[in-house]
N, C-alpha and C positions, 0 to 999 in steps of 0.2 A: 504494500500500500504506500502511496506517496506520502511524504511527510508534510502535513499541513503547515508546519512552522516555516517552511521555506518561502511561503507566500507573503510573509510580513517580516522582513529582516530587521526593521526598526524596533520591533517589539520583542524580539527573541534573541537568545544567545546560544549558539550551537555549542555542544560539549567541547571542552578543551581536552587535549590528550591527557588521559589518566584521571579526569574528573571522577570523583568517587561518590557512590550512592549506597546508603545502607537501607536494606529492606527487611521489614518484619512481615510475617505471614507469607514468606517467599514460596512455600510449597503449595499454596492454594491455586485455584484456577487462574486468577488474575496475575498473581505473583509469578507463576511459572512462565506465562507468556510475556510478561513485562521484562523479566530478566533477559530473555532471548533478544528482545528488541533493544534494550539498553546496551547490551554488550555489542550488538551489531553496529551501534552508533558510536562506539568508542568509549563508553563509560566503564569504569571499574566498579563492579557490583560486589557488595559484601552482604551476606545473609546473616540476620540475627536468629540464632537457633537456641532451643531450650536444652541442649546437651553440650558436653565439651566439644569445642570446635575440632574438625578433622582436617582443616586446611586453612591457608591464609585467606580464603574467601568466606570465612565464617567467624563470627564472634558469639560468645554465649550471652544470652539474655533471658532471665526468668521474669515474665511479665508481672507476676503478682508479688514480687519481692520489692519492698521500698528501696529507693536508691541508696539510702544511707546504710543499708544492710549488705549492699553489694561490695565485694572485696575491691580494694583500690586498683589492682591490676585489671580487673574486669571493667571497671569504670573507665580506666585509661584507654581501653580498646575503642571507646566511642569517640575519641578525639579526632578531629581533622576531617570529618566527612563534609563534602560540599552540600549534600542533601540527604534527608531521611524520608523514606516513603513507608508509612505505617499502615499496613494492610491486615494486621493480625486481629482476630476476633472469632469467637465460637460461632458455628453455623446456627443462625437464628431459626432456620427452617429444618433443623435436624431431628425434630421430634416434638411430642406434646409438651406444652409448657406446664410445669408445676413449680412449686416454690423454689426448689433447689435449682431447677434448670434456669429459671428466670434470674436467680442470683448469679449463676455462672455466666449468663449472657451479659448482665450488667458489669460484672467484674472484668470480663474479657475485653470489654470496650471502655468503660469509664475508669476503673482502677488501673488497668494496664496502661492506658494512655497517660493518666496522671503520673504514674511511676516513670514512664519513659521520658516525659517532658521534664520532670524534676531531675532526672539523670542528665538530660541534655543541657538544660539552662545554665548550670554553673561551670560547664566545661571551659577550659582555656581557649579551645578552638571549636566552638559549637557549629552546627550546620548553618548555612545561609538560608536554607529552604526546608520547610517541613510540610509534607503532603500527607494528609490523614484520610483514610477511608471514613465515610459516614454513609447515610442511607436516606432514601426518600420516604421510608416508613413513618417518619415523624410528621409528615404532612397530613392534613385532614383527608379522611376517606369517605366523607359524607357530602361531598360537593362535586358537581361536574365542572366547576371553574378550573381553568388551567392555572396551576400553581407555579410560581416562580421563586427565585431565591429570596424575594421580599416577603413571602408569606410565612407566617410563624408556624412552628411546630405546635401540635396540639397536646392536650393532656392524655393520660393513659400510658400503658407500659411502653409502647414503641416511641411515643413522643418524648417521654422522660428519658429513655435510653439514648435516643439520638441527641437530645439537648445536652445531657450530661457528657456524652461522648465528645461533642464539639467543644464544650466549655472546658474540658480537661486540658486542652492544649493552649489556652489563652495566655498562660504564663510566658510562652515563647515570644509573643508579640512584644512584651516588655523588654526583651533582649534584642529587638530589632530583627528577629527571624521572620522571613516571609512565610505566612501560614495559609495553606489552601485546604479546604474541606470538601472532599469529593463525595457528594451525595449521589450514590450509585443506585441505579434502578435495576430491573431484572436483566441480568447479563445473559445474552444468547450465545451459546456455544454447545456443540454436541458432547463436549468433554466434561461438562459439569453443569450444575444449576438446573434451571427449568427444562431446557430442551433435552438434557440427558435423561430426565424422568419421563417426559411426555412422548418423545419419539417412539420408544418401544411400545407404549400403549396404543398410539395411533397406528403403528404398523400391524398391530394385532386386532385392528378394527374396534378398539375400545376407547377411542378419543372423542369425547363429547364436551360441550360447554359445561361450565360449572354453574349450577343453579340457573338463575335467570340470564346469566351471561352479560349483564350490564356493567359489571365492575371494570374499572379501568386497569389497563396493564401498561405501565410506563417502562419500556425496555431500552436496552442499548446493545448494539452488536459488540462482541468482545474486541474485534479489531479496532473499532472506533473508540472504545474505552481506553485501549492502550495508547492511542493517539491523543486522547484527551489528557491522559496523565503526562505524556511527553509535552504537550502544549502547556500544561500548567507548570511543569518543571522548568521549561525554557523561556516562557513568556513572563517578563518581569512585572507586568501589570495584573496578572492573575493573583487575586488575594481573596480570602474569605470563602464563603460557600459557593459551590459550583454544582448545578444540577447535571449529573452525568446520565442523561437520557436522550434518546433520539427525539427529533421533533414530532414523529408520528406515533404518539400513544394511541392505542386502540382498546376497544372493549373486548372482554373475554370471548364473546360470541364471534367477533370478527377474527380474533387471533385463532380461534378454533377452526373456522372455515378456511383461513389462509394456510394453516399448517396442514390440515387434512388434504387440501388441494395440492399442495407442494409434494406431499408424500403419496398422492394418488389413492387416497382412502376416503370412504364415505364418513360423514360425521355420525358418531354413535349417539344414542339417546343421552339427554343431559344427566349429569351427576347431581343428585338431590343435595340440597344444603344440609339436610339432616344427616346424610352419610358422611359429609366432610366434618361436621361437628362431632359426630360419634367417633370418627377415627382420630381426629387431630385436636379436638377441643378448642380452646381459646386461640391456639396457634393457627388452626385452620380457618377460624372466623376472620382473624386479622390479616392473614397472608394469602388466603385463597378466595374467600367469599367477598372480600373488600379490596379496594385498590384506590390509588390516587392518580389523578391526571396531572402529570408534571412535565414542564417544558424547559428546555435549556436556554433560558433567556440570556444569561451572562455569556455563555459560549457564543451564541449567535451574535450578540452585540460586539464581541471582540473578534469576530471574523473566523471562528473555527469552521472548517468545512467537513461536514459528515460525508463519509463515503456511502453510508447505508442509512438514508433518512426515513425510508418506509420499510414496513415489515417484509414484503415480498423480496426486496433487495437483500435484506439480512438473511432470510431463510435460504435464498440461493447461495449466498456467500458461505454460510455455515454448514449447509446440509447437502451441497452438490459436490460430487467427486468422491 
């Protein structure tokens, strides 16, 4: 995919030879693909891992250990990075939400981000740039209004988690570190996330809309998401929250029709809301039966060019070949 940054050289700074980036959550769907792209562009990438490092391309980081309890030699390993990209966090859709699971989700996003930023801020050579994953789940799910970065997060579990997650890195701005909050939508890739779960069902003639099918699905092609992260890394004007979603949000019924058509399968009968609630409880209600219509206003204003603006384009990109 062409690099969108080359279209606006006044706003961007291409990587210098050996420019270094530290990544948390490097083994996930986004992190794995991002590392390939960064290295192909000349960045030196180091992974933060939860075990003793096995090479010079890794450093140890225990997300839930406060920075003052981390040995001095391990803290010193965080010195001198040009940028930190923080993608770590427990899979929010990994199972039913109960009290313990909710606490793990909160800790993996809020507490771990606080610990990381408290570790970075007093360094003698802290990063110039901090990019942190966030999510669109904090936006209202009860309106058809297109929501932008100016719209507030709402109350409730998802809103509270997303708000706390983003606020946890505010300390870095006091140090003059450029902070970008990547509010990521449904990432489309056959190697993880939504499509990895849906494609086998549709191929087995089991793919139908969810309940009434009117819930919004704000998605982003994985390749475009990687380019958004590069854009945010290299474009000095990108700060604060950025909606990482394609312009073409669709309702679940349309998503279902387009995916079934692409795979050459008929649409199966709808999945009743009661079945989703019985299987997944609160998680299913919030992540499957509801959705937010989110648009990338900031990216559009700054001139980012999506390669896959509409769902058919993304499905062809991710599922053909």
